[in-house]
N, C-alpha and C positions, 0 to 999 in steps of 0.2 A: 504494500500500500504506500502510495506516495504522500508527501506532506501536502498540507492545504495550500492550494494556489493563491496567488495575490488576487485581490478583487478586480473584476473586469468591468470597466465603465466605458460605455460607448453611447453615442447619440442615437436617436431613433433612425436617422438617415444611415448611419453606419450599420445598424442592425438590419435595416431593410436591404442594404447591399449584400449582406452576408447570408441572410436567411431567405428561404422560399416564402411566397406569400402565406402559405398555410403554416409554416413554422413560425413566422412572425405573428400570425393571429393567435396561435396557442401560447408560444413562449413569451411574447412581449405584451399581448393584450388579454392574457388569461382566458383564452378560448379553450374549448374542449373538442377533441376529435370524437366522431361517432363511435359508439361501442362496437366491438367485434370487427373493426376495420383496420386497426393499427398493426404495424409490423410485428410487435412483440406481445400482443394480447394473449397468445396461446403457445408460447415457446418455453423451453426448459433448458436451453443450452447453458453450460457453465461459463462463467466469466463475470465481467464488471459492466455496469451500465453507467455511462458518462452523460453529462449534460450535453445536449446537441449543440447548444450555443457556445459553450466555453470549454468543454472537455473535462470539467471537474468530475471526479469519481463520486457517484451518488449512492448506488445500490449494488449488491452482488447477487449472483444467482442463488447463493446459500440463504439469502433472505427472501427469496421469492415464495409465493404461496398461490395456490389455485383457489381463486374466489369465484370463478365463473361469472364475473361481472362485466366482461367485455373489454377491460383494460388490464395492462400488466399490474399485478398487485405484489406488494412486499410487506413483510411484517416488521421491518426495521430498516432504517437507512444504513449505509456503510459506516458512517460515523455521525454522531448527533450534530457536529458542527458543519457537516456537509450540506445541510438544509436549514431553512428558517421557516417560521410559521407566521401566518397572518389570519386574523379573524375575517371570515368571508360571510357577509350577510346578503349576498346576491341571490337571485332566483327564489326569494321568499324562504330561504333556509339559513340555519346557523351551521356553518362548516368551518373547518380549519384548512386553509390553503397551504400548500407546500411549495416553497420556492428554492431555487439553487442559491446557496449562501455566497457563491463566488460572483455570479453575474445577475442575480435577482430575477432570473427567468421563472415563469410559472411552470410547475411540473404537474400538479394535480391537487388532490386533497387527501387528508388522513382522517380515518374514522375509527372510533373506539367502541368497545362494548357490543360488537355484533355477534360474539359467540364463536369466533374462529378458534380452533385449537392450535394457537401459536403462543410462544412465550410472552408476547406483549399484549395480546388481544387487540392489536391495532391492524388496520388495513390501509396501507399507502396505495391509493388508487392513482396511477401515474399514466399520463398520456404517452403512448409509444413515440410520437413525434417529438417529444421533449427529450428523448434519450437516444443514445447510440450504444449498441452492445459490442463490447470488445471480448471476443472469445478467450477462454483460458488457454494457456500454452499447452 
């Protein structure tokens, strides 16, 4: 595991140049991809999941869980300081948004108390488009 990268600060124009329109919508505007459509919603390959915008390491395959919700799910981040949390009151709900701690990109949401048999009883519901999978050697 590598050390925590330096914060990545870019203008909206710089992000728009680097990201596809759909990546920008999800990562920079807190959008959500449709369930069961993302690249990683139903994979189990070993490796690390990095932020698509800045390549910070966020999650590992050992923290993946099968939630059948249509998005990749994890029961814990790689390290607690790899993500940050915001209260999200959009869409008439109280949720906890998960963002990359390095570049402040939107990743998804974390839910608690849903009864999954995991050590944390949490489900990090993350957009595939917010991540890139780096296979284990």
